[in-house]
mmJSON file of the N, C-alpha and C atoms, coordinates in Angstrom:
{"data_MODEL":{"atom_site":{
"group_PDB":["ATOM","ATOM","ATOM","ATOM","ATOM","ATOM","ATOM","ATOM","ATOM","ATOM","ATOM","ATOM","ATOM","ATOM","ATOM","ATOM","ATOM","ATOM","ATOM","ATOM","ATOM","ATOM","ATOM","ATOM","ATOM","ATOM","ATOM","ATOM","ATOM","ATOM","ATOM","ATOM","ATOM","ATOM","ATOM","ATOM","ATOM","ATOM","ATOM","ATOM","ATOM","ATOM","ATOM","ATOM","ATOM","ATOM","ATOM","ATOM","ATOM","ATOM","ATOM","ATOM","ATOM","ATOM","ATOM","ATOM","ATOM","ATOM","ATOM","ATOM","ATOM","ATOM","ATOM","ATOM","ATOM","ATOM","ATOM","ATOM","ATOM","ATOM","ATOM","ATOM","ATOM","ATOM","ATOM","ATOM","ATOM","ATOM","ATOM","ATOM","ATOM","ATOM","ATOM","ATOM","ATOM","ATOM","ATOM","ATOM","ATOM","ATOM","ATOM","ATOM","ATOM","ATOM","ATOM","ATOM","ATOM","ATOM","ATOM","ATOM","ATOM","ATOM","ATOM","ATOM","ATOM","ATOM","ATOM","ATOM","ATOM","ATOM","ATOM","ATOM","ATOM","ATOM","ATOM","ATOM","ATOM","ATOM","ATOM","ATOM","ATOM","ATOM","ATOM","ATOM","ATOM","ATOM","ATOM","ATOM","ATOM","ATOM","ATOM","ATOM","ATOM","ATOM","ATOM","ATOM","ATOM","ATOM","ATOM","ATOM","ATOM","ATOM","ATOM","ATOM","ATOM","ATOM","ATOM","ATOM","ATOM","ATOM","ATOM","ATOM","ATOM","ATOM","ATOM","ATOM","ATOM","ATOM","ATOM","ATOM","ATOM","ATOM","ATOM","ATOM","ATOM","ATOM","ATOM","ATOM","ATOM","ATOM","ATOM","ATOM","ATOM","ATOM","ATOM","ATOM","ATOM","ATOM","ATOM","ATOM","ATOM","ATOM","ATOM","ATOM","ATOM","ATOM","ATOM","ATOM","ATOM","ATOM","ATOM","ATOM","ATOM","ATOM","ATOM","ATOM","ATOM","ATOM"],
"id":[1,2,3,4,5,6,7,8,9,10,11,12,13,14,15,16,17,18,19,20,21,22,23,24,25,26,27,28,29,30,31,32,33,34,35,36,37,38,39,40,41,42,43,44,45,46,47,48,49,50,51,52,53,54,55,56,57,58,59,60,61,62,63,64,65,66,67,68,69,70,71,72,73,74,75,76,77,78,79,80,81,82,83,84,85,86,87,88,89,90,91,92,93,94,95,96,97,98,99,100,101,102,103,104,105,106,107,108,109,110,111,112,113,114,115,116,117,118,119,120,121,122,123,124,125,126,127,128,129,130,131,132,133,134,135,136,137,138,139,140,141,142,143,144,145,146,147,148,149,150,151,152,153,154,155,156,157,158,159,160,161,162,163,164,165,166,167,168,169,170,171,172,173,174,175,176,177,178,179,180,181,182,183,184,185,186,187,188,189,190,191,192,193,194,195,196,197,198],
"type_symbol":["N","C","C","N","C","C","N","C","C","N","C","C","N","C","C","N","C","C","N","C","C","N","C","C","N","C","C","N","C","C","N","C","C","N","C","C","N","C","C","N","C","C","N","C","C","N","C","C","N","C","C","N","C","C","N","C","C","N","C","C","N","C","C","N","C","C","N","C","C","N","C","C","N","C","C","N","C","C","N","C","C","N","C","C","N","C","C","N","C","C","N","C","C","N","C","C","N","C","C","N","C","C","N","C","C","N","C","C","N","C","C","N","C","C","N","C","C","N","C","C","N","C","C","N","C","C","N","C","C","N","C","C","N","C","C","N","C","C","N","C","C","N","C","C","N","C","C","N","C","C","N","C","C","N","C","C","N","C","C","N","C","C","N","C","C","N","C","C","N","C","C","N","C","C","N","C","C","N","C","C","N","C","C","N","C","C","N","C","C","N","C","C","N","C","C","N","C","C"],
"label_atom_id":["N","CA","C","N","CA","C","N","CA","C","N","CA","C","N","CA","C","N","CA","C","N","CA","C","N","CA","C","N","CA","C","N","CA","C","N","CA","C","N","CA","C","N","CA","C","N","CA","C","N","CA","C","N","CA","C","N","CA","C","N","CA","C","N","CA","C","N","CA","C","N","CA","C","N","CA","C","N","CA","C","N","CA","C","N","CA","C","N","CA","C","N","CA","C","N","CA","C","N","CA","C","N","CA","C","N","CA","C","N","CA","C","N","CA","C","N","CA","C","N","CA","C","N","CA","C","N","CA","C","N","CA","C","N","CA","C","N","CA","C","N","CA","C","N","CA","C","N","CA","C","N","CA","C","N","CA","C","N","CA","C","N","CA","C","N","CA","C","N","CA","C","N","CA","C","N","CA","C","N","CA","C","N","CA","C","N","CA","C","N","CA","C","N","CA","C","N","CA","C","N","CA","C","N","CA","C","N","CA","C","N","CA","C","N","CA","C","N","CA","C","N","CA","C","N","CA","C","N","CA","C"],
"label_alt_id":[null,null,null,null,null,null,null,null,null,null,null,null,null,null,null,null,null,null,null,null,null,null,null,null,null,null,null,null,null,null,null,null,null,null,null,null,null,null,null,null,null,null,null,null,null,null,null,null,null,null,null,null,null,null,null,null,null,null,null,null,null,null,null,null,null,null,null,null,null,null,null,null,null,null,null,null,null,null,null,null,null,null,null,null,null,null,null,null,null,null,null,null,null,null,null,null,null,null,null,null,null,null,null,null,null,null,null,null,null,null,null,null,null,null,null,null,null,null,null,null,null,null,null,null,null,null,null,null,null,null,null,null,null,null,null,null,null,null,null,null,null,null,null,null,null,null,null,null,null,null,null,null,null,null,null,null,null,null,null,null,null,null,null,null,null,null,null,null,null,null,null,null,null,null,null,null,null,null,null,null,null,null,null,null,null,null,null,null,null,null,null,null,null,null,null,null,null,null],
"label_comp_id":["MET","MET","MET","PRO","PRO","PRO","GLY","GLY","GLY","PHE","PHE","PHE","ASP","ASP","ASP","PRO","PRO","PRO","GLU","GLU","GLU","VAL","VAL","VAL","ILE","ILE","ILE","LYS","LYS","LYS","PHE","PHE","PHE","PHE","PHE","PHE","THR","THR","THR","ARG","ARG","ARG","LYS","LYS","LYS","LEU","LEU","LEU","LYS","LYS","LYS","LYS","LYS","LYS","MET","MET","MET","LYS","LYS","LYS","MET","MET","MET","LYS","LYS","LYS","LEU","LEU","LEU","HIS","HIS","HIS","LEU","LEU","LEU","ASN","ASN","ASN","SER","SER","SER","LEU","LEU","LEU","ALA","ALA","ALA","GLN","GLN","GLN","GLY","GLY","GLY","TRP","TRP","TRP","GLU","GLU","GLU","GLU","GLU","GLU","GLY","GLY","GLY","GLU","GLU","GLU","ASP","ASP","ASP","GLY","GLY","GLY","ALA","ALA","ALA","VAL","VAL","VAL","VAL","VAL","VAL","LYS","LYS","LYS","ILE","ILE","ILE","LYS","LYS","LYS","THR","THR","THR","ASP","ASP","ASP","LYS","LYS","LYS","GLY","GLY","GLY","ILE","ILE","ILE","GLU","GLU","GLU","GLU","GLU","GLU","ILE","ILE","ILE","PRO","PRO","PRO","CYS","CYS","CYS","ASP","ASP","ASP","ARG","ARG","ARG","VAL","VAL","VAL","LEU","LEU","LEU","VAL","VAL","VAL","THR","THR","THR","VAL","VAL","VAL","GLY","GLY","GLY","ARG","ARG","ARG","LEU","LEU","LEU","PRO","PRO","PRO","ASN","ASN","ASN"],
"label_asym_id":["A","A","A","A","A","A","A","A","A","A","A","A","A","A","A","A","A","A","A","A","A","A","A","A","A","A","A","A","A","A","A","A","A","A","A","A","A","A","A","A","A","A","A","A","A","A","A","A","A","A","A","A","A","A","A","A","A","A","A","A","A","A","A","A","A","A","A","A","A","A","A","A","A","A","A","A","A","A","A","A","A","A","A","A","A","A","A","A","A","A","A","A","A","A","A","A","A","A","A","A","A","A","A","A","A","A","A","A","A","A","A","A","A","A","A","A","A","A","A","A","A","A","A","A","A","A","A","A","A","A","A","A","A","A","A","A","A","A","A","A","A","A","A","A","A","A","A","A","A","A","A","A","A","A","A","A","A","A","A","A","A","A","A","A","A","A","A","A","A","A","A","A","A","A","A","A","A","A","A","A","A","A","A","A","A","A","A","A","A","A","A","A","A","A","A","A","A","A"],
"label_entity_id":["1","1","1","1","1","1","1","1","1","1","1","1","1","1","1","1","1","1","1","1","1","1","1","1","1","1","1","1","1","1","1","1","1","1","1","1","1","1","1","1","1","1","1","1","1","1","1","1","1","1","1","1","1","1","1","1","1","1","1","1","1","1","1","1","1","1","1","1","1","1","1","1","1","1","1","1","1","1","1","1","1","1","1","1","1","1","1","1","1","1","1","1","1","1","1","1","1","1","1","1","1","1","1","1","1","1","1","1","1","1","1","1","1","1","1","1","1","1","1","1","1","1","1","1","1","1","1","1","1","1","1","1","1","1","1","1","1","1","1","1","1","1","1","1","1","1","1","1","1","1","1","1","1","1","1","1","1","1","1","1","1","1","1","1","1","1","1","1","1","1","1","1","1","1","1","1","1","1","1","1","1","1","1","1","1","1","1","1","1","1","1","1","1","1","1","1","1","1"],
"label_seq_id":[1,1,1,2,2,2,3,3,3,4,4,4,5,5,5,6,6,6,7,7,7,8,8,8,9,9,9,10,10,10,11,11,11,12,12,12,13,13,13,14,14,14,15,15,15,16,16,16,17,17,17,18,18,18,19,19,19,20,20,20,21,21,21,22,22,22,23,23,23,24,24,24,25,25,25,26,26,26,27,27,27,28,28,28,29,29,29,30,30,30,31,31,31,32,32,32,33,33,33,34,34,34,35,35,35,36,36,36,37,37,37,38,38,38,39,39,39,40,40,40,41,41,41,42,42,42,43,43,43,44,44,44,45,45,45,46,46,46,47,47,47,48,48,48,49,49,49,50,50,50,51,51,51,52,52,52,53,53,53,54,54,54,55,55,55,56,56,56,57,57,57,58,58,58,59,59,59,60,60,60,61,61,61,62,62,62,63,63,63,64,64,64,65,65,65,66,66,66],
"pdbx_PDB_ins_code":[null,null,null,null,null,null,null,null,null,null,null,null,null,null,null,null,null,null,null,null,null,null,null,null,null,null,null,null,null,null,null,null,null,null,null,null,null,null,null,null,null,null,null,null,null,null,null,null,null,null,null,null,null,null,null,null,null,null,null,null,null,null,null,null,null,null,null,null,null,null,null,null,null,null,null,null,null,null,null,null,null,null,null,null,null,null,null,null,null,null,null,null,null,null,null,null,null,null,null,null,null,null,null,null,null,null,null,null,null,null,null,null,null,null,null,null,null,null,null,null,null,null,null,null,null,null,null,null,null,null,null,null,null,null,null,null,null,null,null,null,null,null,null,null,null,null,null,null,null,null,null,null,null,null,null,null,null,null,null,null,null,null,null,null,null,null,null,null,null,null,null,null,null,null,null,null,null,null,null,null,null,null,null,null,null,null,null,null,null,null,null,null,null,null,null,null,null,null],
"Cartn_x":[-133.768,-134.679,-136.111,-136.526,-137.892,-138.906,-140.006,-141.049,-140.908,-139.782,-139.597,-140.156,-140.468,-140.942,-139.853,-140.203,-139.197,-138.385,-138.991,-138.248,-137.177,-137.476,-136.503,-135.343,-135.653,-134.614,-133.695,-134.27,-133.476,-132.538,-133.068,-132.27,-131.149,-131.489,-130.524,-129.429,-129.803,-128.838,-127.853,-128.366,-127.499,-126.497,-126.975,-126.091,-124.991,-125.35,-124.351,-123.306,-123.734,-122.775,-121.837,-122.34,-121.485,-120.443,-120.789,-119.857,-118.913,-118.997,-118.157,-118.374,-119.606,-119.948,-120.43,-120.027,-120.432,-121.757,-122.73,-124.047,-124.183,-124.766,-125.014,-126.522,-127.067,-128.501,-128.814,-130.029,-130.453,-129.519,-129.139,-128.25,-128.937,-128.487,-129.062,-127.94,-128.042,-127.026,-127.123,-125.982,-125.93,-125.4,-124.759,-124.222,-122.93,-122.333,-121.058,-120.252,-118.969,-118.097,-116.964,-116.321,-115.206,-114.007,-113.385,-112.181,-110.984,-109.844,-108.635,-108.75,-109.289,-109.37,-110.801,-111.747,-113.146,-114.043,-115.147,-116.109,-115.972,-116.427,-116.495,-117.941,-118.597,-120.001,-120.067,-120.901,-121.105,-122.449,-122.426,-123.661,-123.814,-125.041,-125.338,-125.803,-125.089,-125.43,-125.674,-125.95,-126.117,-124.837,-123.693,-122.389,-121.978,-122.731,-122.397,-122.206,-121.535,-121.28,-120.048,-120.183,-119.064,-118.801,-117.541,-117.161,-116.66,-117.217,-116.881,-116.318,-115.043,-114.497,-115.066,-115.384,-115.942,-115.599,-115.785,-115.521,-116.725,-117.928,-119.159,-120.23,-121.192,-122.335,-123.599,-124.495,-125.772,-126.856,-127.602,-128.663,-129.999,-130.907,-132.262,-133.244,-134.225,-135.204,-136.595,-137.531,-138.912,-139.248,-138.506,-138.78,-139.655,-140.709,-141.596,-141.724,-141.794,-141.961,-143.371,-143.492,-144.809,-145.499],
"Cartn_y":[-74.942,-73.88,-74.411,-75.109,-75.625,-74.482,-74.683,-73.677,-72.718,-72.762,-71.89,-72.539,-71.71,-72.165,-73.02,-74.201,-75.086,-74.412,-73.476,-72.776,-71.874,-71.249,-70.393,-71.238,-72.387,-73.282,-73.744,-74.117,-74.59,-73.483,-72.263,-71.126,-70.819,-70.745,-70.42,-71.476,-72.747,-73.843,-73.752,-73.468,-73.33,-72.191,-71.054,-69.899,-70.21,-70.883,-71.216,-72.179,-73.155,-74.102,-73.41,-72.428,-71.672,-70.869,-70.456,-69.707,-70.649,-71.942,-72.984,-73.119,-72.927,-73.116,-74.536,-75.112,-76.471,-76.422,-77.195,-77.227,-78.46,-78.28,-79.388,-79.547,-80.477,-80.726,-81.765,-81.744,-82.673,-82.601,-81.381,-81.152,-80.216,-80.266,-79.436,-78.692,-77.366,-76.57,-76.819,-77.11,-77.371,-76.164,-75.235,-74.047,-73.604,-72.561,-72.059,-71.488,-71.35,-70.736,-70.023,-69.117,-68.361,-69.281,-69.2,-69.971,-69.036,-69.583,-68.772,-67.775,-68.222,-67.374,-67.024,-67.146,-66.864,-67.719,-68.144,-68.953,-70.427,-71.298,-72.73,-73.141,-73.637,-74.038,-75.547,-76.002,-77.435,-77.818,-78.843,-79.321,-80.819,-81.251,-82.677,-83.212,-84.23,-84.857,-86.342,-87.05,-88.499,-89.183,-88.55,-89.108,-88.755,-87.876,-87.442,-85.94,-85.471,-84.037,-83.64,-82.563,-82.029,-80.606,-80.2,-78.824,-78.174,-77.004,-76.32,-74.938,-74.689,-73.344,-72.396,-71.155,-70.205,-68.772,-67.869,-66.45,-65.753,-66.16,-65.508,-66.551,-66.193,-67.043,-66.238,-66.752,-66.111,-66.892,-66.208,-66.855,-66.278,-67.149,-66.73,-67.617,-66.993,-67.745,-67.195,-68.071,-67.673,-66.837,-66.983,-66.222,-67.038,-66.433,-67.091,-66.23,-66.827,-66.03,-65.438,-64.29,-63.678,-64.334],
"Cartn_z":[19.975,19.653,19.574,20.607,20.587,20.578,19.882,19.816,18.65,17.951,16.809,15.554,14.574,13.277,12.623,12.096,11.476,10.366,9.614,8.563,9.165,10.291,10.966,11.486,12.063,12.589,11.463,10.338,9.194,8.697,8.553,8.095,9.083,10.365,11.41,11.5,11.406,11.462,10.297,9.108,7.933,8.118,8.626,8.828,9.848,10.936,11.955,11.41,10.612,10.038,9.061,8.286,7.366,8.135,9.357,10.2,10.949,10.63,11.214,12.729,13.158,14.568,14.777,15.886,16.209,16.967,16.513,17.139,18.012,19.182,20.105,20.233,19.479,19.511,20.578,21.083,22.143,23.345,23.716,24.852,25.837,27.076,28.128,28.841,28.889,29.574,31.076,31.702,33.134,33.907,33.219,33.877,33.212,33.768,33.25,34.406,34.153,35.15,34.427,35.128,34.557,34.371,33.194,32.92,32.796,32.418,32.262,31.116,29.982,28.791,28.415,29.31,29.006,29.878,29.315,30.066,29.696,30.591,30.338,30.591,29.544,29.636,29.803,30.733,30.944,30.338,29.472,28.866,29.093,29.194,29.357,28.0,27.513,26.238,26.465,25.388,25.477,25.948,25.68,26.052,27.475,28.138,29.489,29.541,30.576,30.751,29.948,29.153,28.378,28.824,28.8,29.093,27.818,27.509,26.266,26.593,26.255,26.452,25.393,25.786,24.828,25.222,24.268,24.486,25.111,24.664,25.113,25.368,26.23,26.514,26.265,25.431,25.154,25.884,26.736,27.494,27.037,26.603,26.237,26.975,27.567,28.341,28.052,27.765,27.627,26.413,25.349,24.127,23.201,22.698,21.738,20.501,19.314,18.098,18.028,17.378,17.159,15.985],
"occupancy":[1.0,1.0,1.0,1.0,1.0,1.0,1.0,1.0,1.0,1.0,1.0,1.0,1.0,1.0,1.0,1.0,1.0,1.0,1.0,1.0,1.0,1.0,1.0,1.0,1.0,1.0,1.0,1.0,1.0,1.0,1.0,1.0,1.0,1.0,1.0,1.0,1.0,1.0,1.0,1.0,1.0,1.0,1.0,1.0,1.0,1.0,1.0,1.0,1.0,1.0,1.0,1.0,1.0,1.0,1.0,1.0,1.0,1.0,1.0,1.0,1.0,1.0,1.0,1.0,1.0,1.0,1.0,1.0,1.0,1.0,1.0,1.0,1.0,1.0,1.0,1.0,1.0,1.0,1.0,1.0,1.0,1.0,1.0,1.0,1.0,1.0,1.0,1.0,1.0,1.0,1.0,1.0,1.0,1.0,1.0,1.0,1.0,1.0,1.0,1.0,1.0,1.0,1.0,1.0,1.0,1.0,1.0,1.0,1.0,1.0,1.0,1.0,1.0,1.0,1.0,1.0,1.0,1.0,1.0,1.0,1.0,1.0,1.0,1.0,1.0,1.0,1.0,1.0,1.0,1.0,1.0,1.0,1.0,1.0,1.0,1.0,1.0,1.0,1.0,1.0,1.0,1.0,1.0,1.0,1.0,1.0,1.0,1.0,1.0,1.0,1.0,1.0,1.0,1.0,1.0,1.0,1.0,1.0,1.0,1.0,1.0,1.0,1.0,1.0,1.0,1.0,1.0,1.0,1.0,1.0,1.0,1.0,1.0,1.0,1.0,1.0,1.0,1.0,1.0,1.0,1.0,1.0,1.0,1.0,1.0,1.0,1.0,1.0,1.0,1.0,1.0,1.0,1.0,1.0,1.0,1.0,1.0,1.0],
"B_iso_or_equiv":[0.0,0.0,0.0,0.0,0.0,0.0,0.0,0.0,0.0,0.0,0.0,0.0,0.0,0.0,0.0,0.0,0.0,0.0,0.0,0.0,0.0,0.0,0.0,0.0,0.0,0.0,0.0,0.0,0.0,0.0,0.0,0.0,0.0,0.0,0.0,0.0,0.0,0.0,0.0,0.0,0.0,0.0,0.0,0.0,0.0,0.0,0.0,0.0,0.0,0.0,0.0,0.0,0.0,0.0,0.0,0.0,0.0,0.0,0.0,0.0,0.0,0.0,0.0,0.0,0.0,0.0,0.0,0.0,0.0,0.0,0.0,0.0,0.0,0.0,0.0,0.0,0.0,0.0,0.0,0.0,0.0,0.0,0.0,0.0,0.0,0.0,0.0,0.0,0.0,0.0,0.0,0.0,0.0,0.0,0.0,0.0,0.0,0.0,0.0,0.0,0.0,0.0,0.0,0.0,0.0,0.0,0.0,0.0,0.0,0.0,0.0,0.0,0.0,0.0,0.0,0.0,0.0,0.0,0.0,0.0,0.0,0.0,0.0,0.0,0.0,0.0,0.0,0.0,0.0,0.0,0.0,0.0,0.0,0.0,0.0,0.0,0.0,0.0,0.0,0.0,0.0,0.0,0.0,0.0,0.0,0.0,0.0,0.0,0.0,0.0,0.0,0.0,0.0,0.0,0.0,0.0,0.0,0.0,0.0,0.0,0.0,0.0,0.0,0.0,0.0,0.0,0.0,0.0,0.0,0.0,0.0,0.0,0.0,0.0,0.0,0.0,0.0,0.0,0.0,0.0,0.0,0.0,0.0,0.0,0.0,0.0,0.0,0.0,0.0,0.0,0.0,0.0,0.0,0.0,0.0,0.0,0.0,0.0],
"pdbx_formal_charge":[null,null,null,null,null,null,null,null,null,null,null,null,null,null,null,null,null,null,null,null,null,null,null,null,null,null,null,null,null,null,null,null,null,null,null,null,null,null,null,null,null,null,null,null,null,null,null,null,null,null,null,null,null,null,null,null,null,null,null,null,null,null,null,null,null,null,null,null,null,null,null,null,null,null,null,null,null,null,null,null,null,null,null,null,null,null,null,null,null,null,null,null,null,null,null,null,null,null,null,null,null,null,null,null,null,null,null,null,null,null,null,null,null,null,null,null,null,null,null,null,null,null,null,null,null,null,null,null,null,null,null,null,null,null,null,null,null,null,null,null,null,null,null,null,null,null,null,null,null,null,null,null,null,null,null,null,null,null,null,null,null,null,null,null,null,null,null,null,null,null,null,null,null,null,null,null,null,null,null,null,null,null,null,null,null,null,null,null,null,null,null,null,null,null,null,null,null,null],
"auth_seq_id":[1,1,1,2,2,2,3,3,3,4,4,4,5,5,5,6,6,6,7,7,7,8,8,8,9,9,9,10,10,10,11,11,11,12,12,12,13,13,13,14,14,14,15,15,15,16,16,16,17,17,17,18,18,18,19,19,19,20,20,20,21,21,21,22,22,22,23,23,23,24,24,24,25,25,25,26,26,26,27,27,27,28,28,28,29,29,29,30,30,30,31,31,31,32,32,32,33,33,33,34,34,34,35,35,35,36,36,36,37,37,37,38,38,38,39,39,39,40,40,40,41,41,41,42,42,42,43,43,43,44,44,44,45,45,45,46,46,46,47,47,47,48,48,48,49,49,49,50,50,50,51,51,51,52,52,52,53,53,53,54,54,54,55,55,55,56,56,56,57,57,57,58,58,58,59,59,59,60,60,60,61,61,61,62,62,62,63,63,63,64,64,64,65,65,65,66,66,66],
"auth_comp_id":["MET","MET","MET","PRO","PRO","PRO","GLY","GLY","GLY","PHE","PHE","PHE","ASP","ASP","ASP","PRO","PRO","PRO","GLU","GLU","GLU","VAL","VAL","VAL","ILE","ILE","ILE","LYS","LYS","LYS","PHE","PHE","PHE","PHE","PHE","PHE","THR","THR","THR","ARG","ARG","ARG","LYS","LYS","LYS","LEU","LEU","LEU","LYS","LYS","LYS","LYS","LYS","LYS","MET","MET","MET","LYS","LYS","LYS","MET","MET","MET","LYS","LYS","LYS","LEU","LEU","LEU","HIS","HIS","HIS","LEU","LEU","LEU","ASN","ASN","ASN","SER","SER","SER","LEU","LEU","LEU","ALA","ALA","ALA","GLN","GLN","GLN","GLY","GLY","GLY","TRP","TRP","TRP","GLU","GLU","GLU","GLU","GLU","GLU","GLY","GLY","GLY","GLU","GLU","GLU","ASP","ASP","ASP","GLY","GLY","GLY","ALA","ALA","ALA","VAL","VAL","VAL","VAL","VAL","VAL","LYS","LYS","LYS","ILE","ILE","ILE","LYS","LYS","LYS","THR","THR","THR","ASP","ASP","ASP","LYS","LYS","LYS","GLY","GLY","GLY","ILE","ILE","ILE","GLU","GLU","GLU","GLU","GLU","GLU","ILE","ILE","ILE","PRO","PRO","PRO","CYS","CYS","CYS","ASP","ASP","ASP","ARG","ARG","ARG","VAL","VAL","VAL","LEU","LEU","LEU","VAL","VAL","VAL","THR","THR","THR","VAL","VAL","VAL","GLY","GLY","GLY","ARG","ARG","ARG","LEU","LEU","LEU","PRO","PRO","PRO","ASN","ASN","ASN"],
"auth_asym_id":["A","A","A","A","A","A","A","A","A","A","A","A","A","A","A","A","A","A","A","A","A","A","A","A","A","A","A","A","A","A","A","A","A","A","A","A","A","A","A","A","A","A","A","A","A","A","A","A","A","A","A","A","A","A","A","A","A","A","A","A","A","A","A","A","A","A","A","A","A","A","A","A","A","A","A","A","A","A","A","A","A","A","A","A","A","A","A","A","A","A","A","A","A","A","A","A","A","A","A","A","A","A","A","A","A","A","A","A","A","A","A","A","A","A","A","A","A","A","A","A","A","A","A","A","A","A","A","A","A","A","A","A","A","A","A","A","A","A","A","A","A","A","A","A","A","A","A","A","A","A","A","A","A","A","A","A","A","A","A","A","A","A","A","A","A","A","A","A","A","A","A","A","A","A","A","A","A","A","A","A","A","A","A","A","A","A","A","A","A","A","A","A","A","A","A","A","A","A"],
"auth_atom_id":["N","CA","C","N","CA","C","N","CA","C","N","CA","C","N","CA","C","N","CA","C","N","CA","C","N","CA","C","N","CA","C","N","CA","C","N","CA","C","N","CA","C","N","CA","C","N","CA","C","N","CA","C","N","CA","C","N","CA","C","N","CA","C","N","CA","C","N","CA","C","N","CA","C","N","CA","C","N","CA","C","N","CA","C","N","CA","C","N","CA","C","N","CA","C","N","CA","C","N","CA","C","N","CA","C","N","CA","C","N","CA","C","N","CA","C","N","CA","C","N","CA","C","N","CA","C","N","CA","C","N","CA","C","N","CA","C","N","CA","C","N","CA","C","N","CA","C","N","CA","C","N","CA","C","N","CA","C","N","CA","C","N","CA","C","N","CA","C","N","CA","C","N","CA","C","N","CA","C","N","CA","C","N","CA","C","N","CA","C","N","CA","C","N","CA","C","N","CA","C","N","CA","C","N","CA","C","N","CA","C","N","CA","C","N","CA","C","N","CA","C","N","CA","C","N","CA","C","N","CA","C"],
"pdbx_PDB_model_num":[1,1,1,1,1,1,1,1,1,1,1,1,1,1,1,1,1,1,1,1,1,1,1,1,1,1,1,1,1,1,1,1,1,1,1,1,1,1,1,1,1,1,1,1,1,1,1,1,1,1,1,1,1,1,1,1,1,1,1,1,1,1,1,1,1,1,1,1,1,1,1,1,1,1,1,1,1,1,1,1,1,1,1,1,1,1,1,1,1,1,1,1,1,1,1,1,1,1,1,1,1,1,1,1,1,1,1,1,1,1,1,1,1,1,1,1,1,1,1,1,1,1,1,1,1,1,1,1,1,1,1,1,1,1,1,1,1,1,1,1,1,1,1,1,1,1,1,1,1,1,1,1,1,1,1,1,1,1,1,1,1,1,1,1,1,1,1,1,1,1,1,1,1,1,1,1,1,1,1,1,1,1,1,1,1,1,1,1,1,1,1,1,1,1,1,1,1,1]
}}}
């Protein structure tokens, strides 16, 4: 969430962790494709390319806070 207010990032991160969501920081989305039970997202991390099965994919591009 680069470009967002640090207080917003802290709040949002806390909420996601309470919802037991796994966060991938310092990662870059490489793409997604249809899987058997939903989508499979490919991300590039320090460890290499990872594939993450998921139910939904949220794409946001070019959003800036007011």
